[in-house]
C-alpha positions in Angstrom: -8.9 -23.8 3.0 -9.7 -25.4 -0.3 -10.5 -23.3 -3.4 -13.4 -24.5 -5.4 -14.4 -23.9 -9.0 -17.4 -21.9 -7.7 -15.0 -19.7 -5.7 -12.8 -19.1 -8.7 -15.8 -18.3 -10.9 -17.1 -15.8 -8.3 -13.7 -14.0 -8.2 -13.5 -13.9 -12.0 -17.0 -12.2 -12.2 -16.3 -9.6 -9.5 -16.4 -6.1 -10.8 -13.2 -4.2 -10.3 -15.1 -0.9 -9.9 -16.9 -2.4 -6.9 -13.7 -3.5 -5.2 -11.5 -0.5 -5.9 -13.4 1.9 -3.5 -13.1 -0.7 -0.8 -9.3 -0.8 -1.4 -9.2 3.0 -1.1 -11.2 2.9 2.1 -9.0 0.3 3.6 -5.7 2.1 2.9 -7.0 5.6 3.8 -8.0 4.3 7.2 -4.3 3.6 7.8 -3.2 7.0 6.5 -2.1 5.8 3.1 -2.9 7.6 -0.1 -4.9 6.7 -3.2 -1.8 7.5 -5.3 0.1 4.8 -3.4 -2.7 2.3 -4.2 -2.5 3.3 -7.8 1.3 2.9 -7.8 0.9 -0.6 -6.4 -1.7 -1.5 -9.1 0.5 -0.1 -11.8 3.5 -2.1 -10.5 1.5 -5.3 -10.5 -0.5 -4.8 -13.8 1.1 -2.1 -15.8 -2.1 0.0 -15.7 -1.6 3.8 -15.2 -4.3 6.1 -13.7 -6.1 6.5 -17.1 -6.2 2.7 -17.6 -7.6 2.2 -14.1 -10.3 4.8 -14.7 -11.2 3.2 -18.0 -11.5 -0.2 -16.4 -13.7 1.3 -13.7 -15.9 3.0 -16.3 -16.2 -0.2 -18.3 -17.2 -2.1 -15.1 -14.5 -4.6 -16.0 -14.6 -7.9 -14.2 -11.4 -9.2 -12.6 -11.2 -11.7 -15.4 -11.1 -8.8 -18.0 -8.9 -6.7 -15.7 -6.2 -9.4 -15.5 -6.6 -10.4 -19.1 -5.6 -6.9 -20.1 -2.8 -6.6 -17.5 0.9 -7.1 -18.2 1.7 -8.8 -14.9 5.0 -7.8 -13.3 7.5 -10.7 -13.6 8.3 -10.2 -9.9 4.7 -10.9 -8.9 5.7 -14.4 -8.1 7.7 -12.9 -5.2 4.3 -12.1 -3.5 3.8 -14.9 -1.0 2.0 -15.4 2.3 -1.6 -15.8 3.4 -4.5 -13.5 2.3 -8.1 -14.1 3.0 -7.3 -17.5 4.6 -5.5 -18.8 1.5 -1.7 -19.3 1.0 -1.0 -17.5 -2.3 1.8 -19.8 -3.4 -0.6 -22.8 -3.2 -3.4 -21.3 -5.4 -3.6 -23.3 -8.7 -6.0 -21.1 -10.6 -4.0 -18.3 -12.3 -6.7 -15.7 -12.1 -7.5 -16.3 -8.5 -3.8 -16.1 -7.7 -3.5 -12.8 -9.5 -6.5 -11.3 -7.6 -4.9 -12.5 -4.4 -1.6 -10.9 -5.4 -3.5 -7.6 -5.6 -5.3 -8.2 -2.3 -2.0 -9.0 -0.6 -0.3 -5.8 -1.9 -3.3 -3.7 -0.7 -3.1 -5.4 2.6 0.6 -4.7 2.9 0.0 -1.1 2.0 -2.7 -0.8 4.7 -0.4 -2.4 7.2 2.2 0.4 6.7 4.8 -1.6 4.9 7.3 0.5 2.9 6.7 0.9 -0.8 10.1 -0.5 -1.5 9.2 -3.8 0.2 5.7 -3.8 -1.3 7.1 -3.4 -4.8 9.6 -6.1 -4.1 12.4 -3.7 -4.8 
């Protein structure tokens, strides 16, 4: 699938506070915990629980979310297909970062061990 400028713009403008509850629902259906989700987000972005809540309160877009993040240097180890897109082929840095997060949430929901998810 080809990623268009419109697609990248739509992702940039998505509100993290809208997506976060969907992540929680997805992982809880598979008997994973919110604290595990928060651990994954912290590993990827450096955001602790307070930071996450502040970003939710601010209704931060993914663009703002990732501009404030300190991306884990091992994030480049996140590869594979998510939402029909091969992560390592995504050129737009923000879209790639959002897909990193999507992939980690997907791995969590699929029951992968935290050690593997956090590329440890």
